[in-house]
C-alpha positions as CSV (number, residue, x, y, z in Angstrom):
1,M,-11.6,-30.1,56.3
2,N,-9.2,-28.4,53.9
3,K,-10.6,-30.5,51.0
4,F,-14.1,-29.3,51.9
5,K,-13.0,-25.7,51.9
6,Y,-11.4,-26.2,48.5
7,I,-14.5,-27.7,47.0
8,L,-16.7,-25.0,48.6
9,L,-14.4,-22.4,47.1
10,A,-14.7,-24.1,43.7
11,L,-18.5,-24.0,43.9
12,L,-18.6,-20.4,44.9
13,L,-16.2,-19.4,42.1
14,G,-18.0,-21.6,39.7
15,G,-21.3,-19.8,40.5
16,A,-19.5,-16.4,40.0
17,T,-18.2,-17.6,36.7
18,Y,-21.6,-18.6,35.5
19,K,-23.2,-15.3,36.5
20,A,-20.3,-13.3,34.9
21,E,-20.6,-15.2,31.7
22,A,-24.4,-15.0,31.7
23,Q,-24.2,-11.3,32.1
24,S,-22.6,-11.2,28.6
25,N,-19.5,-9.1,29.3
26,Y,-19.2,-7.8,25.7
27,F,-18.3,-4.4,24.5
28,S,-21.3,-2.1,24.1
29,Q,-19.6,-0.1,21.3
30,Y,-19.5,-3.1,19.0
31,H,-19.2,-0.8,15.9
32,L,-15.7,0.2,17.3
33,T,-14.6,-3.4,18.2
34,P,-14.5,-5.2,14.8
35,V,-12.0,-7.9,16.0
36,Y,-14.4,-8.9,18.8
37,T,-17.6,-8.4,16.8
38,S,-16.9,-10.7,13.9
39,P,-13.9,-12.1,12.1
40,A,-15.7,-11.0,8.8
41,E,-15.1,-7.4,9.8
42,L,-11.4,-7.8,9.3
43,G,-12.0,-7.7,5.5
44,A,-14.7,-5.1,5.5
45,T,-12.7,-1.9,6.4
46,D,-10.3,0.3,4.6
47,Y,-8.6,1.5,7.8
48,F,-5.2,0.2,9.0
49,Q,-6.0,0.7,12.6
50,V,-4.9,0.0,16.2
51,L,-7.5,0.2,18.9
52,G,-7.4,0.1,22.7
53,H,-10.5,-0.9,24.7
54,Y,-11.3,-0.7,28.4
55,R,-14.6,-1.8,30.0
56,K,-15.6,-1.9,33.7
57,Q,-19.0,-3.1,34.8
58,S,-20.6,-3.9,38.1
59,L,-23.0,-6.8,38.6
60,S,-23.5,-6.1,42.3
61,Q,-21.9,-4.2,45.1
62,D,-18.8,-6.4,45.2
63,Q,-18.9,-8.3,41.9
64,G,-18.2,-7.3,38.3
65,Y,-15.6,-7.5,35.7
66,R,-13.0,-5.4,33.8
67,N,-11.8,-5.9,30.3
68,F,-8.5,-4.6,28.8
69,A,-8.1,-5.2,25.1
70,L,-5.8,-4.2,22.3
71,S,-6.7,-5.0,18.7
72,G,-5.4,-4.2,15.2
73,I,-6.5,-4.6,11.6
74,C,-4.5,-4.5,8.4
75,P,-6.4,-4.3,5.1
76,L,-5.0,-6.4,2.3
77,N,-5.0,-4.7,-1.2
78,Y,-4.1,-5.8,-4.7
79,K,-0.9,-4.2,-6.0
80,D,-2.6,-3.3,-9.3
81,G,-5.0,-0.5,-8.4
82,G,-5.1,-1.0,-4.6
83,R,-8.5,-2.7,-4.4
84,R,-9.0,-4.4,-1.1
85,F,-9.5,-8.2,-1.2
86,G,-9.4,-8.9,2.5
87,G,-7.7,-8.2,5.8
88,I,-6.0,-9.7,8.8
89,G,-6.5,-8.9,12.5
90,L,-5.0,-9.5,16.0
91,G,-6.5,-9.1,19.4
92,I,-5.2,-9.5,22.9
93,M,-7.5,-9.3,25.9
94,N,-7.3,-9.6,29.7
95,E,-10.5,-10.1,31.6
96,N,-11.1,-10.1,35.4
97,S,-14.5,-11.2,36.8
98,G,-16.1,-12.5,39.9
99,M,-15.8,-11.1,43.5
100,M,-12.9,-8.6,43.5
101,G,-11.8,-9.9,40.1
102,V,-10.6,-13.3,41.4
103,L,-11.2,-15.0,38.1
104,Q,-9.0,-14.2,35.2
105,E,-9.0,-15.0,31.5
106,T,-6.4,-14.0,29.0
107,S,-6.9,-14.5,25.2
108,I,-5.0,-14.0,22.0
109,N,-6.9,-14.0,18.7
110,A,-5.7,-13.9,15.1
111,G,-7.9,-14.0,12.1
112,Y,-8.2,-13.5,8.3
113,A,-11.2,-12.4,6.2
114,Y,-11.7,-12.5,2.4
115,N,-13.7,-9.7,0.8
116,L,-15.7,-10.5,-2.3
117,Q,-16.8,-7.5,-4.3
118,L,-20.2,-8.2,-5.9
119,S,-20.7,-4.9,-7.6
120,Q,-19.3,-1.4,-7.4
121,S,-20.9,-0.9,-4.0
122,R,-21.9,-4.3,-2.6
123,H,-19.5,-6.7,-0.9
124,I,-19.5,-9.9,1.1
125,S,-16.8,-10.6,3.6
126,V,-16.2,-14.0,5.3
127,G,-13.7,-14.5,8.1
128,L,-12.2,-17.2,10.3
129,Q,-10.5,-16.4,13.7
130,G,-8.6,-18.7,16.1
131,G,-7.8,-17.9,19.7
132,Y,-5.8,-19.2,22.6
133,H,-7.7,-18.8,25.9
134,R,-6.4,-19.3,29.4
135,R,-8.5,-19.2,32.5
136,N,-7.3,-19.2,36.1
137,V,-7.9,-18.1,39.7
138,N,-5.9,-15.1,41.0
139,L,-4.8,-16.6,44.3
140,G,-3.5,-13.2,45.3
141,K,-7.2,-12.1,45.8
142,V,-8.3,-15.2,47.7
143,T,-8.5,-15.0,51.5
144,T,-8.9,-17.8,54.1
145,D,-9.5,-18.1,57.9
146,G,-5.7,-18.5,58.3
147,Q,-5.1,-14.9,57.3
148,Y,-7.3,-13.5,60.1
149,Q,-6.0,-12.9,63.6
150,N,-8.5,-11.9,66.3
151,G,-11.0,-11.3,63.6
152,V,-8.7,-8.9,61.7
153,Y,-7.4,-9.6,58.2
154,V,-3.6,-9.5,58.1
155,P,-2.2,-9.0,54.6
156,G,0.8,-11.2,53.7
157,M,-0.2,-14.0,56.0
158,P,-0.1,-17.4,54.4
159,T,-3.4,-18.9,53.4
160,G,-2.7,-22.2,55.3
161,E,-4.2,-24.0,52.3
162,N,-2.5,-25.9,49.4
163,F,-4.3,-24.1,46.6
164,S,-3.7,-24.4,42.9
165,D,-4.7,-21.6,40.5
166,G,-6.8,-24.2,38.5
167,A,-5.5,-23.0,35.2
168,S,-7.1,-24.3,32.1
169,Q,-6.3,-23.6,28.4
170,A,-8.3,-24.1,25.3
171,F,-8.2,-23.2,21.6
172,R,-11.4,-21.5,20.2
173,A,-12.4,-20.9,16.6
174,D,-14.9,-18.3,15.4
175,L,-16.6,-17.9,12.0
176,G,-18.4,-14.9,10.6
177,A,-19.9,-13.4,7.4
178,T,-21.2,-9.9,6.6
179,W,-23.0,-8.4,3.6
180,Y,-22.6,-4.7,3.2
181,A,-22.7,-1.8,0.8
182,V,-20.6,1.4,0.6
183,D,-21.0,4.7,-1.1
184,E,-18.5,6.4,-3.4
185,Y,-16.5,7.6,-0.3
186,G,-16.2,4.2,1.3
187,D,-18.8,4.9,4.0
188,R,-21.2,2.1,4.8
189,K,-24.8,2.4,3.5
190,Y,-26.0,-0.8,5.2
191,A,-24.6,-4.0,6.6
192,L,-25.9,-7.4,7.9
193,G,-23.6,-9.9,9.6
194,V,-23.8,-13.2,11.5
195,T,-21.1,-14.7,13.7
196,A,-20.6,-18.1,15.6
197,F,-18.1,-18.0,18.4
198,N,-16.4,-21.1,19.7
199,V,-17.7,-23.3,16.9
200,N,-15.3,-26.1,17.8
201,G,-16.8,-26.4,21.3
202,A,-13.6,-25.7,23.3
203,N,-13.3,-27.7,26.6
204,Y,-12.1,-26.3,29.9
205,E,-11.2,-27.8,33.3
206,F,-12.0,-25.9,36.5
207,L,-10.0,-26.3,39.7
208,T,-10.1,-29.8,41.2
209,S,-12.5,-31.2,38.6
210,S,-10.7,-33.5,36.2
211,Q,-13.7,-33.7,33.9
212,E,-13.6,-31.2,31.0
213,Q,-16.6,-29.0,30.4
214,A,-17.5,-27.7,26.9
215,A,-17.9,-24.0,26.6
216,P,-21.2,-23.1,24.8
217,I,-21.4,-21.8,21.3
218,R,-22.5,-18.1,21.1
219,Y,-24.4,-16.9,18.1
220,Q,-24.6,-13.3,17.0
221,A,-26.4,-11.2,14.4
222,Y,-25.8,-7.5,13.8
223,G,-26.7,-4.9,11.3
224,S,-26.9,-1.2,10.4
225,F,-28.3,1.0,7.7
226,R,-28.1,4.7,6.9
227,A,-31.6,6.1,7.5
228,L,-30.7,9.7,6.9
229,S,-27.9,11.6,5.2
230,K,-28.5,15.3,4.8
231,D,-25.9,18.0,4.6
232,K,-23.6,17.4,7.6
233,L,-25.9,14.9,9.5
234,Q,-26.2,11.2,9.3
235,I,-28.5,8.9,11.4
236,V,-27.5,5.2,11.4
237,P,-29.8,2.7,13.3
238,T,-28.0,-0.4,14.4
239,F,-28.8,-3.6,16.3
240,R,-27.0,-6.6,17.8
241,Y,-28.6,-9.9,18.9
242,M,-26.7,-12.5,20.9
243,M,-27.7,-16.0,22.1
244,E,-25.8,-18.4,24.3
245,K,-27.5,-21.4,25.9
246,N,-30.5,-20.0,27.8
247,Y,-29.2,-16.4,27.7
248,S,-30.0,-13.8,25.0
249,Q,-29.5,-10.1,24.6
250,L,-30.8,-7.6,22.0
251,N,-29.4,-4.0,21.7
252,M,-31.2,-1.6,19.4
253,G,-30.5,2.1,18.8
254,S,-28.9,4.7,16.5
255,L,-25.7,6.6,16.0
256,F,-26.1,10.3,15.2
257,M,-23.0,11.7,13.4
258,Y,-22.3,15.3,12.6
259,Q,-19.6,16.2,10.1
260,L,-16.9,18.5,11.6
261,Q,-14.7,19.4,8.6
262,E,-16.1,21.7,6.0
263,G,-16.2,20.0,2.6
264,Q,-15.1,16.6,4.0
265,A,-16.2,13.9,1.6
266,S,-16.3,11.0,4.1
267,M,-18.4,11.3,7.2
268,H,-16.3,8.7,9.1
269,E,-13.1,10.7,8.4
270,S,-14.1,13.6,10.7
271,H,-17.2,13.6,12.8
272,L,-18.8,14.0,16.3
273,G,-21.0,11.1,17.1
274,L,-23.7,10.6,19.7
275,G,-25.1,7.0,20.2
276,A,-28.2,5.8,22.1
277,W,-29.2,2.2,22.4
278,Y,-31.6,0.2,24.5
279,S,-30.9,-3.3,25.7
280,L,-33.8,-5.7,26.5
281,N,-31.9,-6.6,29.6
282,N,-33.2,-3.3,31.1
283,A,-30.3,-1.1,30.2
284,A,-29.9,2.2,28.3
285,I,-26.5,2.8,26.6
286,F,-25.2,6.2,25.6
287,S,-22.0,7.0,23.8
288,L,-20.0,10.0,22.6
289,E,-17.3,9.7,20.0
290,Y,-14.9,12.1,18.3
291,A,-13.2,11.1,15.0
292,Q,-10.4,12.6,12.9
293,P,-8.7,11.1,9.9
294,S,-5.8,9.7,12.1
295,Y,-7.6,8.8,15.4
296,I,-10.9,8.2,17.1
297,V,-11.9,8.6,20.8
298,S,-15.1,7.2,22.3
299,V,-16.7,6.7,25.7
300,S,-20.0,5.0,26.6
301,Y,-22.0,4.4,29.7
302,D,-24.5,1.6,30.4
303,L,-27.3,2.9,32.6
304,P,-29.8,0.6,34.3
305,A,-33.3,1.3,32.9
306,S,-35.1,-0.3,35.8
307,S,-34.8,-0.2,39.6
308,N,-35.3,-4.0,39.7
309,I,-31.8,-5.1,38.9
310,D,-30.3,-8.4,39.9
311,Q,-26.9,-10.0,39.1
312,M,-28.2,-11.4,35.8
313,Q,-28.8,-7.8,34.5
314,V,-26.8,-4.7,33.7
315,N,-26.0,-2.6,36.7
316,N,-23.7,0.1,35.3
317,G,-20.8,0.0,32.9
318,V,-18.2,2.4,31.6
319,E,-16.4,1.7,28.3
320,V,-13.6,3.7,26.6
321,T,-12.0,3.2,23.2
322,F,-9.1,5.0,21.6
323,G,-7.9,4.2,18.1
324,W,-5.1,5.2,15.8
325,R,-6.0,5.1,12.1
326,L,-2.7,5.0,10.4
327,N,-3.6,4.7,6.7
328,K,-6.4,3.9,4.3
329,G,-5.0,0.5,3.2
330,K,-1.4,-0.4,2.5
331,S,-1.3,0.0,-1.3
332,R,-3.4,3.2,-1.6
333,K,-0.5,5.6,-2.1
334,A,1.1,3.4,-4.8
335,A,-2.3,3.0,-6.5
336,H,-2.8,6.7,-6.6
337,E,0.6,7.3,-8.1
338,K,-0.2,4.7,-10.7
339,V,-3.4,6.5,-11.6
340,E,-1.5,9.9,-11.8
341,S,1.1,8.5,-14.2
342,A,-1.6,6.9,-16.4
343,V,-3.7,10.0,-16.7
344,V,-2.4,12.9,-18.8
345,A,-4.0,16.3,-18.4
346,A,-5.1,18.2,-21.4
347,P,-4.8,22.0,-21.3
348,V,-7.9,24.0,-21.1
349,E,-7.9,26.6,-23.9
350,K,-9.9,29.8,-23.8
351,K,-12.1,30.1,-26.8
352,T,-13.3,33.4,-28.1
353,E,-13.8,32.7,-31.8
354,P,-16.1,30.2,-33.6
355,V,-14.6,26.7,-33.3
356,V,-14.3,24.4,-36.4
357,V,-14.1,20.7,-35.7
358,P,-12.2,19.1,-38.6
359,V,-13.3,15.9,-40.2
360,E,-11.2,13.1,-41.7
361,K,-10.0,13.9,-45.2
362,Q,-10.6,11.4,-48.0
363,E,-7.7,10.5,-50.2
364,L,-8.2,11.1,-54.0
365,P,-6.9,8.8,-56.7
366,S,-3.3,9.6,-57.9
367,R,-3.1,11.5,-61.2
368,K,-0.7,8.7,-62.5
369,E,-3.4,6.1,-62.2
370,P,-6.3,5.8,-64.6
371,V,-9.2,7.8,-63.5
372,V,-12.3,5.7,-62.9
373,P,-15.6,7.5,-62.8
374,V,-17.3,7.2,-59.4
375,K,-20.5,8.3,-58.0
376,A,-20.3,11.7,-56.4
377,E,-20.5,11.6,-52.6
378,P,-22.0,14.5,-50.6
379,L,-19.4,17.0,-49.5
380,Q,-18.6,16.6,-45.7
381,V,-18.6,20.0,-44.1
382,A,-16.8,20.5,-40.7
383,P,-19.3,21.5,-38.0
384,V,-19.0,25.1,-37.1
385,L,-20.0,26.3,-33.6
386,S,-21.2,29.8,-33.1
387,K,-19.5,32.0,-30.5
388,E,-22.4,31.5,-28.1
389,E,-22.3,27.7,-28.5
390,A,-18.5,27.6,-28.1
391,E,-18.7,29.6,-24.8
392,L,-20.8,26.8,-23.3
393,F,-17.8,24.6,-23.3
394,D,-15.8,27.1,-21.3
395,Q,-18.2,26.6,-18.4
396,T,-17.8,23.9,-15.7
397,I,-20.3,21.4,-14.1
398,H,-20.7,21.5,-10.4
399,F,-22.1,19.1,-7.8
400,E,-23.6,19.4,-4.3
401,A,-21.0,19.3,-1.6
402,G,-20.1,15.7,-0.5
403,K,-22.7,14.2,-3.0
404,Q,-23.1,13.1,-6.6
405,N,-26.1,15.3,-7.3
406,L,-25.8,17.8,-10.1
407,T,-26.7,21.4,-9.0
408,A,-29.7,23.0,-10.7
409,S,-27.5,25.4,-12.7
410,S,-25.3,22.5,-13.9
411,K,-28.4,20.7,-15.2
412,V,-29.3,23.8,-17.2
413,L,-25.8,23.9,-18.6
414,L,-25.9,20.2,-19.7
415,D,-29.3,20.7,-21.3
416,E,-27.8,23.5,-23.5
417,V,-24.7,21.4,-24.2
418,S,-26.8,18.4,-25.3
419,E,-28.8,20.6,-27.7
420,V,-25.5,21.7,-29.3
421,L,-24.2,18.1,-29.6
422,L,-27.5,16.9,-31.1
423,A,-27.4,19.6,-33.7
424,N,-23.7,18.9,-34.5
425,K,-23.2,15.2,-35.0
426,G,-19.5,15.5,-35.8
427,V,-18.6,17.1,-32.4
428,K,-17.1,14.9,-29.7
429,V,-16.4,16.0,-26.1
430,E,-14.3,14.9,-23.1
431,L,-15.6,15.3,-19.5
432,V,-12.8,15.7,-17.0
433,G,-13.6,15.6,-13.3
434,Y,-11.7,17.3,-10.4
435,T,-12.1,17.5,-6.6
436,D,-10.7,19.6,-3.8
437,N,-7.9,18.2,-1.6
438,T,-10.2,17.2,1.3
439,G,-10.0,13.5,2.3
440,N,-8.1,10.6,0.8
441,A,-6.3,11.1,-2.5
442,E,-7.3,7.9,-4.2
443,K,-10.9,8.2,-3.1
444,N,-10.9,11.7,-4.6
445,Q,-9.7,10.4,-7.9
446,Q,-12.5,7.9,-7.9
447,I,-15.0,10.6,-7.0
448,S,-13.8,12.8,-9.8
449,L,-14.3,10.0,-12.3
450,T,-17.7,9.1,-10.9
451,R,-18.9,12.7,-11.3
452,A,-17.6,12.8,-14.9
453,E,-19.6,9.6,-15.5
454,K,-22.7,11.1,-14.0
455,S,-22.4,14.1,-16.3
456,R,-21.9,11.8,-19.3
457,D,-25.0,9.7,-18.3
458,Y,-27.0,12.9,-18.1
459,L,-26.1,13.8,-21.7
460,V,-26.8,10.3,-22.9
461,Q,-30.3,10.5,-21.3
462,K,-30.8,13.6,-23.5
463,G,-30.1,11.6,-26.6
464,V,-26.3,12.1,-27.2
465,E,-24.5,9.0,-28.4
466,I,-22.3,7.6,-25.7
467,N,-19.4,7.0,-28.1
468,R,-19.1,10.7,-28.6
469,I,-18.3,11.3,-24.9
470,S,-15.1,10.3,-23.1
471,V,-14.6,10.7,-19.4
472,K,-11.5,11.1,-17.1
473,G,-10.9,11.6,-13.4
474,M,-8.1,13.8,-12.2
475,G,-8.8,13.9,-8.5
476,E,-7.1,16.8,-6.7
477,E,-4.9,17.8,-9.7
478,K,-5.1,21.2,-11.4
479,P,-6.9,23.3,-8.8
480,V,-8.3,26.5,-10.2
481,A,-8.6,28.1,-6.7
482,S,-7.2,27.9,-3.2
483,N,-8.3,24.9,-1.1
484,D,-7.8,26.9,2.0
485,N,-11.4,28.2,2.1
486,P,-14.9,26.9,1.3
487,E,-15.3,29.1,-1.8
488,G,-12.1,27.8,-3.4
489,R,-12.9,24.2,-2.6
490,E,-16.3,24.6,-4.2
491,R,-14.7,25.9,-7.4
492,N,-12.3,23.0,-7.5
493,R,-15.1,20.4,-7.2
494,R,-15.9,20.6,-10.9
495,V,-16.2,18.7,-14.3
496,E,-14.7,20.5,-17.3
497,I,-16.2,20.1,-20.8
498,R,-13.5,19.8,-23.5
499,L,-14.0,19.7,-27.3
500,V,-12.1,16.8,-28.9
501,K,-10.4,18.0,-32.0
């Protein structure tokens, strides 16, 4: 009789396990759970981050599951320049499922990803992750007839059965790859990734069964692209598709982000986000997230989209994520200091008189040597700029806030500068870019250089030879106004034009 009860319990729990797994108890906010989305994501982020996750979902009145997870990612950067070449990650999760959470699974995952830079903006990251998984029955939540007296359950009474927790361990391996592109601030423009979980076909035993059963391989594809980026608003549609045995799930929707900090270069540094997704399993998912440079908080809710809900579909679920973002890569500070020491700022001089650009002098034969008649060469005259022409070089080039687009007035200025340069072939210039102090210092240095290059490219398109224009990025250095107000930050986001003498 006891053996029969034991087998019956195994069958009931086995059915609960199948339904819990078929429900696909995965995080809805997959863009905030990189360790559990794909091992490739470990190498595709600049953030050194620690994230905590909690999810509770009901499958029926007395069945469901709860997930507690802690994950962390550390970007890996080259020492010379701080460029990211990969990342490592670690995740710890405890999962309770079945009736009253009687089934437990604890896992520890560790992974590595290599990031291959294809161009200035495009990358491919490939990752491998291994994990130790342990499944067991929480006997503290199992009740038997022996614990009832006169039809009343008595806590603490022995079960009267010789139960085992049926623990089973397995090692699982996951593979992933993602192709993505970022803008000059490091924010993603688009991404497309694929993942295969449990590629080694890990085997588990369950309770009294001595025969191991292979866990299925789960395949996943996900992606995103920036559909709109205007002023302080971004709209990013995303999707995730998962397939495991006869079960599949597709989530589609968008994340709407509003930039909170005035003049902030990166949207992901400071924003308020609203997310809305629809799952083909008859569920609508809504999220709210608040991000600052050092932390992010997010909550989401899975709402049934149909009244015809069974245990194979989403009933309701609540998910919370809290993350600390400690740094933008381990070597960024050192890289920025290296850039600062390598770049020497040239003083900006106020010019009020016509400027004469000297030319290289030719050496004449010594009087002690015989004079050999030579053909007379045209006399080289140093180019002279008028006062009005020289004043053009005292003006600065400006860009739209948070973008690489020249303002209309700056295009007019560059048109006039190009005319002066085309009329004076001996004149060379240096374009020096600056930013305000908003955001990451190293990214600001790169942004300042990019804007200087954009200004140079504009002049080259007007016919000025590229070898007559040098560029330099100074980042946050040499502010000409206070960074404490929008007007001052706008003046500091500039490119200066300097004559090379």
